VEXNU-296410 format. One line per field, with one value per residue (C-alpha): residue number from 1; residue in three letters; chain; x, y, z. Coordinates in nm, 4 decimals, decimal comma. Layout:
N
num	c(NUM  ...)
residu	c(ALA  ...)
chaine	c(A  ...)
xx	c(X  ...)
yy	c(Y  ...)
zz	c(Z  ...)
This chain:
285
num	c(1  2  3  4  5  6  7  8  9  10  11  12  13  14  15  16  17  18  19  20  21  22  23  24  25  26  27  28  29  30  31  32  33  34  35  36  37  38  39  40  41  42  43  44  45  46  47  48  49  50  51  52  53  54  55  56  57  58  59  60  61  62  63  64  65  66  67  68  69  70  71  72  73  74  75  76  77  78  79  80  81  82  83  84  85  86  87  88  89  90  91  92  93  94  95  96  97  98  99  100  101  102  103  104  105  106  107  108  109  110  111  112  113  114  115  116  117  118  119  120  121  122  123  124  125  126  127  128  129  130  131  132  133  134  135  136  137  138  139  140  141  142  143  144  145  146  147  148  149  150  151  152  153  154  155  156  157  158  159  160  161  162  163  164  165  166  167  168  169  170  171  172  173  174  175  176  177  178  179  180  181  182  183  184  185  186  187  188  189  190  191  192  193  194  195  196  197  198  199  200  201  202  203  204  205  206  207  208  209  210  211  212  213  214  215  216  217  218  219  220  221  222  223  224  225  226  227  228  229  230  231  232  233  234  235  236  237  238  239  240  241  242  243  244  245  246  247  248  249  250  251  252  253  254  255  256  257  258  259  260  261  262  263  264  265  266  267  268  269  270  271  272  273  274  275  276  277  278  279  280  281  282  283  284  285)
residu	c(MET  LEU  VAL  ASP  THR  HIS  ALA  HIS  LEU  ASP  PHE  PRO  GLU  PHE  ALA  GLY  GLU  ILE  ASP  ALA  VAL  VAL  TYR  ARG  ALA  LYS  GLU  ALA  GLY  VAL  SER  ARG  ILE  LEU  VAL  ILE  GLY  THR  THR  LEU  LYS  SER  SER  ARG  GLN  VAL  ILE  LEU  PHE  ALA  GLU  GLN  TYR  PRO  GLU  LEU  TYR  ALA  VAL  VAL  GLY  ILE  HIS  PRO  SER  SER  VAL  SER  ALA  GLU  ARG  GLU  ASP  PHE  MET  SER  GLU  LEU  GLY  GLU  LEU  ALA  GLN  HIS  PRO  LYS  VAL  VAL  ALA  ILE  GLY  GLU  THR  GLY  LEU  ASP  TYR  HIS  HIS  LEU  PRO  SER  SER  LEU  ARG  LYS  ILE  GLU  VAL  SER  GLU  ALA  THR  PHE  GLY  ALA  ASP  SER  ALA  GLU  THR  ILE  GLU  ALA  ASP  LEU  ALA  ASP  GLU  SER  GLU  ILE  ALA  ALA  GLN  ALA  ALA  ALA  PHE  GLU  GLN  HIS  LEU  GLU  LEU  ALA  ALA  THR  GLN  SER  LYS  ASN  VAL  VAL  ILE  HIS  GLN  ARG  ASP  ALA  TRP  GLU  GLU  THR  VAL  GLN  ILE  LEU  ARG  PRO  TYR  SER  SER  ARG  LEU  HIS  GLY  VAL  PHE  HIS  CYS  PHE  ASN  GLY  THR  MET  GLU  GLN  ALA  ASN  GLU  ALA  ILE  GLY  LEU  GLY  HIS  TYR  ILE  SER  PHE  THR  GLY  ILE  VAL  THR  PHE  LYS  ASN  ALA  THR  ALA  LEU  ARG  LYS  VAL  ALA  ALA  ASP  VAL  PRO  GLU  ASP  ARG  ILE  MET  VAL  GLU  THR  ASP  ALA  PRO  PHE  LEU  ALA  PRO  VAL  PRO  PHE  ARG  GLY  LYS  ARG  CYS  GLU  PRO  ALA  HIS  VAL  ARG  GLU  THR  ALA  THR  ALA  ILE  ALA  ALA  VAL  ARG  ASN  THR  ASN  PHE  GLU  THR  PHE  SER  THR  GLN  THR  THR  LYS  ASN  ALA  GLU  ARG  PHE  PHE  GLY  LEU  GLN  THR  ILE  ALA)
chaine	c(A  A  A  A  A  A  A  A  A  A  A  A  A  A  A  A  A  A  A  A  A  A  A  A  A  A  A  A  A  A  A  A  A  A  A  A  A  A  A  A  A  A  A  A  A  A  A  A  A  A  A  A  A  A  A  A  A  A  A  A  A  A  A  A  A  A  A  A  A  A  A  A  A  A  A  A  A  A  A  A  A  A  A  A  A  A  A  A  A  A  A  A  A  A  A  A  A  A  A  A  A  A  A  A  A  A  A  A  A  A  A  A  A  A  A  A  A  A  A  A  A  A  A  A  A  A  A  A  A  A  A  A  A  A  A  A  A  A  A  A  A  A  A  A  A  A  A  A  A  A  A  A  A  A  A  A  A  A  A  A  A  A  A  A  A  A  A  A  A  A  A  A  A  A  A  A  A  A  A  A  A  A  A  A  A  A  A  A  A  A  A  A  A  A  A  A  A  A  A  A  A  A  A  A  A  A  A  A  A  A  A  A  A  A  A  A  A  A  A  A  A  A  A  A  A  A  A  A  A  A  A  A  A  A  A  A  A  A  A  A  A  A  A  A  A  A  A  A  A  A  A  A  A  A  A  A  A  A  A  A  A  A  A  A  A  A  A  A  A  A  A  A  A  A  A  A  A  A  A  A  A  A  A  A  A)
xx	c(-2,1724  -1,9473  -1,6671  -1,3774  -1,3037  -0,9730  -0,7035  -0,3231  -0,2357  0,1154  0,2065  0,4505  0,1750  0,0438  0,3732  0,3369  -0,0319  -0,2199  -0,3688  -0,5099  -0,6319  -0,8181  -0,9653  -1,0958  -1,2445  -1,4350  -1,5562  -1,6903  -1,8795  -1,6315  -1,6357  -1,3794  -1,1031  -0,9566  -0,5831  -0,4474  -0,1104  0,0721  0,4043  0,5318  0,6722  0,3456  0,1450  0,3513  0,2908  -0,0852  -0,1031  0,0893  -0,1604  -0,4505  -0,2966  -0,2616  -0,6043  -0,9303  -1,0914  -0,8400  -0,8377  -0,5707  -0,5779  -0,2504  -0,1242  0,1102  -0,0128  0,0220  0,2672  0,4855  0,4946  0,8134  1,0036  0,9190  1,1312  1,0253  0,8949  0,6771  0,3700  0,5157  0,5329  0,2063  0,0362  0,1681  0,0601  -0,2873  -0,3463  -0,3317  -0,6710  -0,7066  -0,6368  -0,9827  -0,9085  -0,6342  -0,5154  -0,4882  -0,4217  -0,5134  -0,3795  -0,2500  -0,1672  -0,1591  0,1905  0,3639  0,7362  0,6669  0,4395  0,6977  0,9748  0,7697  0,9452  0,9259  0,9559  1,0978  0,9872  1,3108  1,2273  0,8488  0,7188  1,0365  1,0955  1,3604  1,5663  1,4066  1,0548  1,1304  1,2907  0,9874  0,7471  0,9404  0,9436  0,5666  0,5093  0,7220  0,5378  0,1952  0,2891  0,4212  0,1067  -0,1224  0,0686  0,0639  -0,3080  -0,3861  -0,1651  -0,3510  -0,6859  -0,5762  -0,4525  -0,7811  -0,9861  -0,7726  -0,8076  -1,1766  -1,1126  -1,2333  -1,0143  -0,9652  -0,9126  -0,7121  -0,7893  -0,6631  -0,6787  -0,7110  -1,0795  -1,1226  -0,8033  -0,8895  -1,2352  -1,0952  -0,8579  -1,1177  -1,4059  -1,2977  -1,2629  -1,6002  -1,7686  -1,5073  -1,4743  -1,6029  -1,4014  -1,4533  -1,3470  -1,1974  -1,1873  -1,4343  -1,4311  -1,5852  -1,9131  -2,2463  -2,1873  -1,8631  -2,0244  -2,3040  -2,0515  -1,8716  -2,1967  -2,3254  -2,0256  -2,1072  -1,8629  -1,8892  -1,8258  -1,6581  -1,6515  -1,4051  -1,4196  -1,4076  -1,7891  -1,7861  -1,5753  -1,7451  -1,6620  -1,7812  -2,1438  -2,1285  -1,9743  -2,2408  -2,5011  -2,3297  -2,3174  -2,6894  -2,7718  -2,5482  -2,7681  -2,7844  -2,6347  -2,3263  -2,2025  -1,9312  -1,7462  -1,3788  -1,1257  -0,8149  -0,6413  -0,4131  -0,5411  -0,8576  -0,9887  -1,3549  -1,4941  -1,4526  -1,1086  -0,9999  -0,6313  -0,5509  -0,4436  -0,7357  -0,8011  -1,0652  -1,2886  -1,3526  -1,5454  -1,8445  -1,8458  -1,8361  -2,1248  -2,3267  -2,2817  -2,3828  -2,6843  -2,8036  -2,7881  -2,9587  -3,2448  -3,2018  -3,0837  -2,7347  -2,8354  -3,0012  -2,7119  -2,4418  -2,6260  -2,6484  -2,2848  -2,1739  -2,3743  -2,2163  -1,8667  -1,9380  -2,0587  -1,7743  -1,4893  -1,6446  -1,6522  -1,8524  -2,1732  -2,1675  -2,4990)
yy	c(-1,4727  -1,3659  -1,1159  -1,2027  -0,8542  -0,9349  -1,1834  -1,1816  -1,3717  -1,2248  -1,4172  -1,7086  -1,9610  -1,9005  -1,8941  -2,0550  -2,1350  -1,8203  -1,9717  -2,2657  -2,0475  -1,8125  -2,1089  -2,2721  -1,9400  -1,9079  -2,2664  -2,1781  -1,8787  -1,6111  -1,3613  -1,1126  -1,0998  -0,7945  -0,8517  -0,6439  -0,4751  -0,4730  -0,3076  -0,1106  -0,4299  -0,6111  -0,3234  -0,3368  -0,7101  -0,6967  -0,4447  -0,6867  -0,9599  -0,7263  -0,6490  -1,0203  -1,1408  -0,9634  -1,1109  -0,9426  -0,5851  -0,4217  -0,2372  -0,0639  0,0325  -0,0349  -0,2667  -0,0931  -0,3567  -0,2897  0,0899  0,1142  -0,1105  0,0979  0,3848  0,7209  0,8627  0,5610  0,7777  0,9349  0,6009  0,4830  0,7881  0,6991  0,3357  0,4431  0,6084  0,2778  0,2061  -0,1315  0,0076  0,0398  0,1316  0,2226  -0,0222  -0,2163  0,0548  0,1213  0,0369  -0,2876  -0,2783  -0,6582  -0,6821  -0,3952  -0,4350  -0,5154  -0,8060  -0,9471  -0,9301  -1,1119  -0,9348  -1,1152  -0,9267  -1,1406  -1,1198  -0,9429  -0,6520  -0,6574  -0,3039  -0,1468  -0,0039  -0,2203  -0,0871  -0,3444  -0,2380  0,1302  0,0496  -0,1549  0,1224  0,3750  0,1385  0,0934  0,4697  0,5134  0,2355  0,3698  0,7175  0,5811  0,3767  0,6695  0,9045  0,6494  0,5808  0,9518  0,9716  0,6774  0,8395  1,1704  0,9950  0,8069  1,1230  1,3134  1,0401  0,9741  0,6161  0,4183  0,2474  -0,1072  -0,0846  -0,3183  -0,2814  -0,5008  -0,4131  -0,0429  0,0201  0,3571  0,5004  0,3760  0,5333  0,8560  0,8957  0,7808  0,9944  1,3293  1,1595  0,9866  1,2601  1,2255  0,8500  0,5089  0,2421  -0,1302  -0,2864  -0,6043  -0,9307  -0,7875  -0,9710  -0,7135  -0,6409  -0,5217  -0,1929  -0,1447  -0,2487  0,0023  0,2761  0,2121  0,1853  0,5031  0,6840  0,5435  0,2547  -0,1162  -0,4442  -0,7486  -1,1021  -1,3879  -1,7618  -1,6880  -1,6826  -2,0573  -2,1437  -2,3330  -2,0681  -1,7731  -1,7658  -1,3969  -1,2989  -1,4902  -1,2868  -0,9685  -1,0999  -1,1708  -0,8132  -0,5963  -0,4038  -0,5701  -0,2704  -0,2552  -0,6158  -0,7836  -1,1146  -1,2042  -1,4783  -1,2894  -1,5734  -1,7495  -1,7066  -1,8050  -2,0832  -2,1524  -2,4849  -2,7460  -2,6208  -2,4848  -2,5439  -2,5527  -2,2777  -2,0490  -1,9380  -1,7203  -2,0153  -2,0638  -1,7369  -1,9451  -2,1287  -1,7986  -1,6578  -1,9766  -1,9638  -1,5975  -1,6471  -1,9205  -1,7030  -1,4188  -1,6540  -1,5967  -1,8128  -1,8182  -1,6643  -1,3615  -1,3007  -1,3443  -1,1039  -0,8420  -0,8678  -0,8507  -0,5318  -0,3888  -0,4740  -0,3274  -0,0056  0,0208  -0,0601  0,0933  -0,2385  -0,2838  -0,4795  -0,8255  -0,9278)
zz	c(-2,4131  -2,1276  -2,0767  -1,8461  -1,7170  -1,5461  -1,6494  -1,6358  -1,9517  -1,9561  -1,6391  -1,6766  -1,6025  -1,9564  -2,1441  -2,4849  -2,4317  -2,5289  -2,8454  -2,6505  -2,3630  -2,5977  -2,7862  -2,4670  -2,3571  -2,6854  -2,6520  -2,3047  -2,4432  -2,3350  -2,6198  -2,4875  -2,2283  -2,0569  -2,0070  -1,7207  -1,6887  -1,3547  -1,4512  -1,7506  -1,9007  -1,8355  -1,9846  -2,3032  -2,3261  -2,2796  -2,5633  -2,7858  -2,6972  -2,7745  -3,1124  -3,1924  -3,0784  -3,1653  -2,8506  -2,6196  -2,4931  -2,2791  -1,9480  -1,8606  -1,5187  -1,2290  -0,9546  -0,6164  -0,4934  -0,7997  -0,7733  -0,5674  -0,8082  -1,1167  -1,2410  -1,1010  -1,4309  -1,5159  -1,5718  -1,8861  -2,0665  -1,9157  -2,0605  -2,4059  -2,3740  -2,2656  -2,6028  -2,7899  -2,9552  -2,7822  -2,4358  -2,2826  -1,9193  -1,6705  -1,4047  -1,2119  -0,9624  -0,6027  -0,2576  -0,1092  0,2617  0,2890  0,1420  0,3167  0,3995  0,7657  0,6745  0,4362  0,6939  0,9571  1,2423  1,5738  1,8995  2,1787  2,5401  2,6235  2,3945  2,4387  2,4830  2,3497  2,0009  1,8404  1,5496  1,3222  1,4175  1,3590  1,0232  0,9210  1,0235  0,8158  0,5191  0,5518  0,5584  0,2480  0,0637  0,1615  0,0402  -0,2914  -0,3525  -0,2740  -0,5058  -0,7887  -0,7391  -0,7770  -1,0860  -1,2426  -1,1643  -1,3133  -1,6276  -1,6614  -1,6164  -1,8653  -2,1283  -2,0547  -1,9491  -1,6491  -1,3889  -1,2602  -0,8857  -0,6631  -0,2933  -0,0138  0,3551  0,2650  0,1977  0,3689  0,2240  -0,1255  -0,1199  0,0239  -0,2725  -0,5270  -0,4043  -0,5599  -0,9005  -0,8904  -1,0930  -1,3684  -1,4121  -1,3087  -1,1318  -1,0925  -0,7634  -0,9025  -0,7061  -0,4585  -0,1272  0,1033  0,2767  0,1398  0,3194  0,1272  -0,2011  -0,1447  -0,0693  -0,3985  -0,5949  -0,4354  -0,5816  -0,9263  -0,9364  -1,0212  -0,8389  -0,9969  -0,8555  -0,9029  -0,8389  -0,4649  -0,4722  -0,5432  -0,2372  0,0442  0,3065  0,0927  0,2123  0,3085  -0,0251  -0,2174  -0,0301  -0,1471  -0,5053  -0,4815  -0,3801  -0,6006  -0,8497  -1,1900  -1,3722  -1,1465  -1,1422  -1,3515  -1,3463  -1,3842  -1,3257  -1,2077  -1,3926  -1,3137  -0,9564  -0,7664  -0,9875  -0,9081  -0,7959  -0,9472  -1,0599  -0,7220  -0,6576  -1,0285  -1,2647  -1,3401  -1,6985  -1,8706  -1,9636  -1,5914  -1,5650  -1,6744  -1,3391  -1,1509  -1,3557  -1,3076  -0,9292  -0,9051  -1,1317  -0,8958  -0,5831  -0,7707  -0,8612  -1,2326  -1,5208  -1,6624  -1,9963  -1,8346  -1,5970  -1,8626  -2,0934  -1,8181  -1,7103  -2,0734  -2,1224  -1,8090  -1,9316  -2,2746  -2,1144  -1,8640  -2,1047  -2,4141  -2,6007  -2,9170  -2,8675  -3,0257  -3,1772)
């Protein structure tokens, strides 16, 4: 059996299809699915799904790129949601510097203004600083909530490794985190593992150009590795380019088992044990 440790079944890509998606996952040997909140509204919805389907468990949190759009007192409701019996972790939370305001605006500096601070550039820099500060504050709030409620955290990190680890480090004695959709180096993986955290891989490991990442997946210690889909994104080969769904975690697990020189059954058993331990899930005989 497998556990898909990260899926966004509340996204519009799955509207009206949850029954079929859960059925196909079970047919593929996926016994449980962690549905991940990204906003307050999303977190409420994933709890509803977890209430309706015994195979689903909820993770509640505000995605870093959604922090600025939430109401200022979002943590009060998030704390209440986190107490639900089917909420097994906090997240996804973390830092995302890839989608800062300046990158979204795509500001172009012409030759005439090259070397000079234009008003647009200054405005973008200030917007970036504000966004970075908001994400960092929210990340710490999520970590404090998780530590207070004795839950672990699902971590989103993009283009902000050093800053993410810096904020996480003081909490590492109080909780565990899983770096979801890991796409970094072995050095980074070892840094996270050294602090007691976990590494989770998506269908990216099946991509033709992911040789370096497959090497990392081959070397992560067996008690610190998990698998996920990040559905509806990052469908593994042979589904690349199509909507990803929890059943596809089987392809990711198969690919990683191969590079680890083990069989699928052994690897799936190990990653399931890791997920059960991390999320506090009941062991299925």
